[in-house]
C-alpha positions as CSV (number, residue, x, y, z in Angstrom):
1,M,-35.5,82.8,144.5
2,A,-36.2,85.9,142.3
3,E,-37.0,88.0,145.0
4,E,-33.7,87.5,147.0
5,H,-31.8,88.2,143.7
6,D,-33.5,91.3,143.4
7,K,-32.9,92.4,147.1
8,N,-29.1,91.4,146.4
9,M,-29.0,93.6,143.5
10,D,-30.6,96.5,145.4
11,E,-27.9,95.9,148.3
12,A,-25.2,95.8,145.5
13,D,-26.3,99.1,144.1
14,A,-26.6,100.5,147.4
15,F,-22.7,99.7,148.0
16,G,-21.9,100.8,144.5
17,E,-23.5,104.2,145.3
18,S,-21.8,104.0,148.3
19,A,-18.7,103.0,147.2
20,G,-18.7,105.8,144.5
21,S,-19.3,108.3,147.1
22,V,-16.3,107.6,149.3
23,G,-14.2,107.3,145.8
24,V,-15.5,110.9,145.1
25,L,-14.8,111.9,148.6
26,V,-11.3,110.3,148.5
27,E,-10.4,112.1,145.5
28,D,-11.8,115.3,146.7
29,A,-9.5,114.7,149.8
30,R,-6.8,113.9,147.7
31,R,-7.1,116.9,145.5
32,D,-7.5,119.0,148.8
33,N,-4.5,117.7,150.1
34,S,-2.0,118.2,147.1
35,T,-3.9,121.8,146.7
36,K,-3.1,122.3,150.2
37,R,0.7,121.1,149.6
38,F,0.8,123.3,146.6
39,M,-0.3,126.5,148.6
40,E,2.0,125.4,151.7
41,S,5.0,125.1,148.9
42,L,4.0,128.5,147.0
43,F,3.5,130.4,150.5
44,K,7.2,129.0,151.6
45,S,8.3,130.4,148.5
46,V,6.9,133.6,148.6
47,S,8.0,133.9,152.1
48,V,11.8,134.0,151.3
49,I,11.7,136.6,149.0
50,Q,12.8,139.9,150.7
51,L,12.2,143.1,150.0
52,P,15.6,145.1,149.2
53,K,16.7,147.3,152.0
54,A,17.4,151.2,151.9
55,G,20.9,151.0,150.7
56,D,21.0,148.1,148.6
57,I,21.8,148.0,145.2
58,V,19.3,146.4,142.9
59,E,19.1,145.7,139.4
60,G,16.2,146.2,137.2
61,T,14.3,146.5,133.9
62,V,13.3,149.9,132.7
63,L,9.8,150.0,132.4
64,G,9.0,153.4,131.0
65,K,8.9,157.2,131.6
66,K,5.7,159.0,132.6
67,G,6.5,162.8,133.3
68,P,9.6,163.3,135.9
69,C,9.3,159.7,136.8
70,V,11.1,156.4,135.8
71,Y,9.3,153.0,136.6
72,V,11.3,149.6,137.3
73,D,10.8,146.3,137.1
74,L,12.6,144.8,139.8
75,G,10.9,141.6,139.5
76,P,10.2,139.5,142.7
77,S,11.0,142.6,144.6
78,G,8.0,144.8,142.9
79,T,8.5,148.0,141.2
80,G,10.9,151.1,141.9
81,I,10.2,154.4,140.9
82,I,12.9,157.2,140.4
83,Y,11.1,160.9,141.0
84,G,11.8,164.0,142.4
85,R,15.3,165.2,143.5
86,E,16.7,161.7,142.5
87,Y,14.9,162.4,139.3
88,Y,16.5,165.8,138.7
89,N,20.1,164.9,140.0
90,A,20.2,162.1,137.5
91,R,18.8,163.8,134.6
92,D,22.1,163.1,132.1
93,L,21.8,159.5,133.2
94,I,18.0,159.2,132.7
95,K,17.7,161.0,129.2
96,P,19.3,158.0,127.3
97,L,17.3,155.2,128.8
98,R,14.4,153.4,126.8
99,A,11.9,151.1,128.0
100,G,13.7,147.5,128.3
101,D,17.1,148.8,129.4
102,P,18.7,147.2,132.4
103,V,19.4,149.5,135.3
104,A,21.2,149.7,138.7
105,A,20.0,151.7,141.3
106,K,20.2,152.3,145.2
107,V,17.2,152.0,147.4
108,V,16.7,155.3,149.2
109,E,13.3,154.0,150.5
110,Q,12.1,150.6,150.7
111,E,8.4,151.1,150.0
112,N,6.6,154.7,150.0
113,E,2.9,154.9,150.4
114,D,2.2,153.9,146.8
115,G,4.2,150.8,147.3
116,Y,7.1,151.4,145.2
117,S,10.7,151.5,145.9
118,E,12.2,154.7,145.6
119,L,15.5,154.8,143.6
120,S,18.6,156.8,143.3
121,L,20.5,156.4,140.1
122,R,23.3,158.8,140.9
123,E,24.1,156.9,144.4
124,A,24.2,153.8,142.5
125,G,26.7,155.2,140.2
126,R,28.8,156.8,142.9
127,D,28.7,153.7,145.0
128,K,30.0,151.6,141.9
129,M,32.9,153.6,141.3
130,W,33.9,153.3,145.1
131,Q,33.4,149.6,144.6
132,E,35.6,150.0,141.4
133,A,38.1,151.8,143.2
134,E,38.2,149.4,146.3
135,R,38.8,146.5,143.7
136,F,41.8,148.4,141.7
137,M,43.0,149.1,145.7
138,K,43.1,145.5,146.3
139,S,44.7,144.6,142.7
140,K,47.2,146.9,142.9
141,E,46.6,147.3,139.0
142,P,48.3,150.5,137.5
143,L,46.6,153.3,136.0
144,S,47.6,156.3,134.1
145,I,46.0,159.2,135.2
146,R,46.5,162.9,133.8
147,V,47.4,165.7,136.4
148,F,45.1,168.4,136.8
149,S,46.7,171.1,139.1
150,A,49.2,170.7,142.2
151,N,49.6,172.2,145.7
152,K,52.3,172.4,148.3
153,G,51.3,168.9,149.4
154,G,51.1,167.0,146.3
155,L,49.0,166.6,143.0
156,V,45.5,166.8,142.4
157,M,43.9,163.8,139.7
158,Y,40.7,162.8,138.7
159,W,39.9,159.2,138.0
160,Q,36.4,158.4,136.9
161,G,35.0,161.7,137.7
162,M,36.3,161.2,141.1
163,Q,38.8,163.7,142.9
164,G,41.9,162.2,144.1
165,F,45.3,163.1,145.7
166,L,49.0,162.1,145.1
167,P,51.1,163.2,148.0
168,V,54.6,164.2,147.3
169,S,55.7,161.2,149.6
170,Q,54.2,158.8,147.2
171,L,56.1,160.1,144.2
172,T,59.0,158.3,142.9
173,A,62.6,159.4,143.4
174,K,62.6,160.4,139.6
175,H,59.5,162.9,140.4
176,Y,60.3,163.9,143.7
177,P,61.2,167.5,143.8
178,R,64.9,168.3,145.2
179,V,64.7,171.4,146.4
180,E,67.4,172.2,149.4
181,G,66.2,173.4,152.6
182,G,62.4,172.4,151.7
183,D,61.3,175.9,150.5
184,K,57.4,175.1,149.8
185,G,57.4,178.1,147.2
186,K,59.9,175.9,145.3
187,I,58.3,172.8,145.9
188,L,55.3,174.1,144.5
189,S,56.8,175.4,141.4
190,E,58.5,171.8,140.8
191,L,55.1,170.4,141.1
192,Q,53.3,172.6,138.8
193,K,55.6,171.2,135.8
194,F,53.6,167.8,136.0
195,I,50.3,169.4,135.3
196,G,48.5,168.1,132.2
197,E,51.0,164.9,132.4
198,A,49.9,161.3,132.7
199,L,51.2,159.5,135.5
200,D,51.5,155.9,136.2
201,V,50.2,155.2,139.6
202,I,48.0,152.6,141.9
203,I,45.4,153.5,144.1
204,L,46.9,153.4,147.5
205,D,43.7,154.2,149.7
206,I,40.2,155.1,149.7
207,D,37.4,156.5,152.3
208,P,34.1,156.8,150.8
209,K,32.5,158.7,153.6
210,E,35.1,161.0,153.4
211,N,35.5,161.1,149.8
212,K,39.2,160.2,150.1
213,L,40.9,158.9,146.7
214,I,44.8,158.3,147.5
215,F,47.2,157.6,144.8
216,S,51.0,156.2,144.8
217,E,53.4,156.4,142.1
218,K,56.0,154.7,143.6
219,N,54.2,151.5,144.3
220,V,53.8,151.1,140.8
221,E,56.1,148.3,139.3
222,S,56.4,147.5,135.6
223,E,57.9,144.5,134.6
224,E,61.2,145.9,133.3
225,M,61.5,147.4,136.7
226,K,60.9,144.1,138.2
227,E,63.8,142.8,136.3
228,V,66.1,145.2,137.3
229,L,65.3,145.3,141.1
230,A,65.5,141.7,141.2
231,K,69.3,142.1,140.9
232,Y,69.7,143.4,144.2
233,H,69.1,142.2,147.6
234,T,69.2,143.5,151.4
235,G,72.8,143.4,152.5
236,D,74.5,144.4,149.2
237,V,76.6,147.0,149.3
238,V,76.4,149.3,146.0
239,E,78.3,152.3,144.9
240,G,76.6,155.1,143.4
241,E,76.4,159.0,142.4
242,I,74.2,161.4,144.6
243,T,71.8,162.8,142.5
244,G,69.7,164.9,145.2
245,V,70.4,166.2,148.5
246,V,67.2,167.2,150.3
247,D,66.1,167.8,154.1
248,F,65.3,164.1,155.0
249,G,67.9,162.3,153.3
250,I,70.0,161.8,150.0
251,F,69.0,160.0,146.5
252,V,71.6,157.8,145.1
253,K,71.6,156.7,141.2
254,I,72.6,152.8,141.6
255,E,72.5,152.8,138.0
256,E,70.6,154.1,134.8
257,G,66.7,154.4,135.5
258,L,67.4,153.3,139.4
259,E,67.6,155.4,142.3
260,G,67.7,154.6,146.0
261,L,67.0,157.0,148.9
262,A,69.3,156.8,152.2
263,H,66.9,158.2,154.6
264,I,68.4,160.8,157.2
265,S,68.5,158.7,160.0
266,E,70.8,156.4,157.8
267,L,73.3,158.9,156.9
268,D,75.6,158.8,159.9
269,W,75.5,157.2,163.7
270,G,75.7,160.5,165.3
271,L,72.6,163.4,164.7
272,V,72.5,164.7,161.2
273,E,70.5,168.2,161.2
274,N,71.1,168.9,157.5
275,P,72.0,166.4,154.8
276,A,73.7,169.4,152.6
277,D,76.4,169.8,155.5
278,M,77.4,166.7,154.5
279,F,76.7,165.6,150.9
280,K,76.4,167.3,147.7
281,P,74.8,166.2,144.4
282,G,77.6,164.6,142.1
283,D,79.7,163.0,144.8
284,R,80.3,159.4,144.6
285,I,79.3,157.4,147.6
286,G,79.1,153.7,148.9
287,A,76.0,152.4,150.6
288,K,74.5,149.1,152.0
289,I,71.1,148.2,150.8
290,I,68.7,147.9,153.8
291,S,65.5,147.1,151.8
292,V,63.9,146.5,148.4
293,E,60.3,147.0,149.0
294,G,57.6,148.4,146.8
295,G,59.5,149.3,143.8
296,K,61.9,151.3,145.7
297,I,65.4,150.6,147.4
298,S,66.4,151.9,150.9
299,L,70.0,152.8,151.6
300,S,72.5,153.2,154.5
301,I,75.7,155.1,154.3
302,K,76.1,154.5,158.4
303,A,75.9,150.7,158.0
304,L,79.2,150.8,156.2
305,K,80.7,152.9,159.1
306,P,81.8,150.9,162.5
307,D,79.1,151.0,165.1
308,P,79.9,153.2,167.9
309,W,76.7,151.7,170.0
310,K,78.7,148.3,170.7
311,D,81.9,149.7,171.6
312,F,80.3,152.4,173.8
313,A,78.1,149.8,175.5
314,S,80.8,147.7,176.3
315,R,82.5,151.0,178.2
316,F,79.6,152.6,179.7
317,K,76.4,151.5,182.0
318,K,73.3,153.1,184.0
319,G,74.5,155.4,186.3
320,D,77.9,156.6,184.6
321,I,79.0,159.9,184.1
322,L,79.9,161.2,180.3
323,K,80.6,164.3,178.8
324,G,78.6,165.6,175.6
325,K,78.1,168.5,173.4
326,I,74.8,169.9,172.8
327,R,73.8,169.5,169.1
328,K,70.5,170.9,169.2
329,V,67.8,172.1,171.7
330,D,64.2,172.2,170.8
331,R,61.0,171.7,173.4
332,F,61.5,168.0,173.6
333,G,64.9,168.3,175.3
334,A,68.5,168.7,174.6
335,F,70.4,166.5,171.9
336,V,73.8,165.4,173.2
337,E,76.5,164.2,171.0
338,V,78.7,162.0,173.1
339,S,82.5,163.3,173.5
340,D,84.9,160.4,171.6
341,F,81.8,158.6,170.0
342,A,79.7,159.1,167.0
343,L,76.6,159.0,168.5
344,S,74.0,161.2,170.2
345,G,71.5,161.2,173.2
346,L,68.8,162.7,174.6
347,A,68.4,165.1,178.2
348,H,64.8,165.3,177.7
349,V,63.2,168.4,178.8
350,S,61.9,167.0,182.1
351,E,65.4,166.4,183.8
352,F,66.0,170.3,183.6
353,G,62.6,170.9,184.9
354,S,61.1,173.1,182.4
355,E,62.1,174.4,178.8
356,K,63.0,177.8,180.4
357,A,65.3,176.0,183.0
358,M,66.4,173.9,180.2
359,R,67.4,177.1,177.4
360,E,69.2,178.7,180.7
361,S,71.1,175.9,181.7
362,V,72.8,174.6,178.4
363,A,73.5,176.6,174.6
364,V,74.2,174.6,171.4
365,G,77.7,174.2,171.0
366,N,78.9,173.9,174.5
367,T,79.9,170.8,176.6
368,Y,78.7,169.8,179.8
369,H,78.6,166.4,182.3
370,F,75.6,164.0,182.0
371,Q,74.5,161.1,183.8
372,I,73.3,158.0,181.6
373,L,69.5,157.0,182.9
374,S,69.1,154.3,180.5
375,L,71.2,152.8,177.7
376,N,70.0,150.5,174.7
377,P,72.3,149.8,172.1
378,E,70.0,147.4,170.3
379,E,67.4,150.2,169.5
380,R,70.1,153.0,169.8
381,K,68.6,154.8,172.5
382,L,70.4,156.7,175.0
383,S,68.7,158.6,178.0
384,L,70.5,161.5,179.6
385,S,70.1,163.7,182.7
386,F,71.9,166.8,182.9
387,V,74.3,167.4,185.6
388,K,74.1,170.7,187.0
389,E,77.6,171.1,188.4
390,S,79.2,170.3,185.1
391,G,79.8,173.6,184.0
392,V,80.1,175.0,180.8
393,D,83.3,174.3,178.4
394,V,84.6,171.1,180.1
């Protein structure tokens, strides 16, 4: 019995040793598996970190300066360096920087031979300014900007260190240079009066690649002006005083601080070559509002007159012959005022064969016969063909 007991104990000890060995193996396997999962997880997390590409704007912390170099901690993306030309181009921006300062920069090279991302402070600043300009353009938030200089096309202004331009066409009616005949020298003299003055403008358009920054004054709507404009609607008939006559139309004062523009095409149903022949400042005139948009009112004088196109379309059709007086001749053709109707048509230069033949065939002020090629009263278009046998002074 003793021998059998000893044998059983030996087997138990052997089993215990074996079980212990298996336990160690199992524990090792668990540890290895856990380590494997940890490494896989770590590898996956590392694999999603993407180095910034050239052109990206990155943010980091200044590590320090060493000679003509600035080192920037980019976190998981590594370390950036500002040196060489980029250092000297941004010396004014680098001078106040201290270790620990946050900084934004543009990546100019993803990774150089030393393993650093090469950065540019100046480029990042420029990109940020254009981003800011785009934000203002979309929000249409007004900006008060001082006029730096003037040329014949408009006003030069600086915003955030960037040069911009306010075209004459984007000035308010109040500031538009009202020069009869469009004399460019006189227009420039009027524009130069704004140098040094701050104007309320919005950013109308930008193009970073072309360094284009365009402002608009006439699209700025103050709360006060919104209240004034709210009183007027398309279709309203108003009366006002002509405050300016220019080559493209007339300005009409509707009330104190509010003017409307009647474009040359809205002055009469017929061809108007020079508004000054029909209107002068100080005259009172009635007009119809045809649009209220972007802080401006567009007017029509001819809208209060009978529409001659309706009567004309009821009496004439394609192929008919009519009489007309030559009002103007240019390289596009002859502009014809139809007799007995306050409307005009065009005899295209191609209908004469050549510009030389056209100028030899017709003269301004004379009356000729023309055939209707096409008639579109809705679009106010009348195309004519010269009838050679018509003669002069019909």
